[in-house]
C-alpha positions as CSV (number, residue, x, y, z in Angstrom):
1,X,0.0,0.1,0.0
2,X,1.4,3.5,-1.0
3,X,1.4,6.7,1.3
4,X,-1.2,8.3,-1.0
5,X,-3.4,5.6,-0.3
6,X,-3.5,6.1,3.3
7,X,-4.3,9.9,3.3
8,X,-7.8,9.7,4.4
9,X,-7.8,6.3,5.5
10,X,-8.0,7.2,9.1
11,X,-6.9,4.9,12.1
12,X,-7.5,1.9,9.6
13,X,-4.4,3.1,7.6
14,X,-2.6,3.8,11.1
15,X,-3.3,0.5,11.9
16,X,-2.0,-1.2,9.2
17,X,1.0,0.3,9.1
18,X,1.6,-0.6,12.6
19,X,0.8,-4.2,11.8
20,X,3.3,-4.1,9.0
21,X,6.1,-2.1,11.1
22,X,5.8,-5.0,13.9
23,X,5.8,-7.7,11.2
24,X,9.0,-6.5,9.7
25,X,10.7,-5.9,13.0
26,X,9.6,-9.3,14.3
27,X,11.4,-10.8,11.2
28,X,14.6,-8.6,11.8
29,X,14.4,-10.0,15.1
30,X,14.5,-13.6,13.8
31,X,18.0,-13.0,12.5
32,X,19.3,-12.9,16.4
33,X,18.8,-16.5,17.1
34,X,21.7,-18.6,16.9
35,X,19.9,-22.0,17.8
36,X,17.6,-23.9,15.3
37,X,15.2,-24.8,17.9
38,X,14.7,-21.1,19.1
39,X,14.5,-19.9,15.4
40,X,11.8,-22.4,14.2
41,X,9.7,-21.6,17.5
42,X,10.2,-17.9,17.2
43,X,9.4,-18.2,13.1
44,X,6.2,-20.6,13.5
45,X,4.8,-18.0,15.8
46,X,5.5,-15.3,13.4
47,X,3.9,-17.0,10.6
48,X,1.1,-18.1,12.4
49,X,0.3,-14.4,14.2
50,X,0.9,-12.8,10.7
51,X,-1.8,-15.1,9.0
52,X,-4.2,-15.7,11.9
53,X,-3.6,-19.5,11.9
54,X,-4.2,-21.7,15.2
55,X,-2.3,-24.6,13.8
56,X,1.1,-24.6,12.3
57,X,4.1,-26.8,11.4
58,X,7.3,-25.8,10.1
59,X,10.3,-27.9,9.5
60,X,13.8,-27.5,8.6
61,X,16.1,-29.9,6.8
62,X,19.8,-29.4,5.6
63,X,19.8,-32.2,3.2
64,X,18.1,-35.5,2.1
65,X,20.0,-37.4,5.3
66,X,17.9,-37.2,8.7
67,X,21.4,-35.7,10.6
68,X,20.2,-32.0,10.6
69,X,16.4,-32.1,10.5
70,X,14.6,-29.6,12.9
71,X,10.9,-29.7,13.0
72,X,7.9,-28.3,15.4
73,X,4.3,-28.2,15.6
74,X,2.0,-25.9,17.6
75,X,-1.9,-26.1,17.9
76,X,-1.9,-29.9,17.1
77,X,-3.1,-32.7,19.7
């Protein structure tokens, strides 16, 4: 959304900008993580919050072997 579209948009336009700002800040903060487990947890929470999901699954695999594989699920029983 460009700045001209926000002129006259009122509180909705400001809230959209705040939401986008918070998303970008959260994405930048992901770079602070060294441990894959912490990165995955925060990345999954960020994606779920961004799309309004109640359930999510994220998997990271270095190659076709099982040696370097991390996965995380949220909201499943």
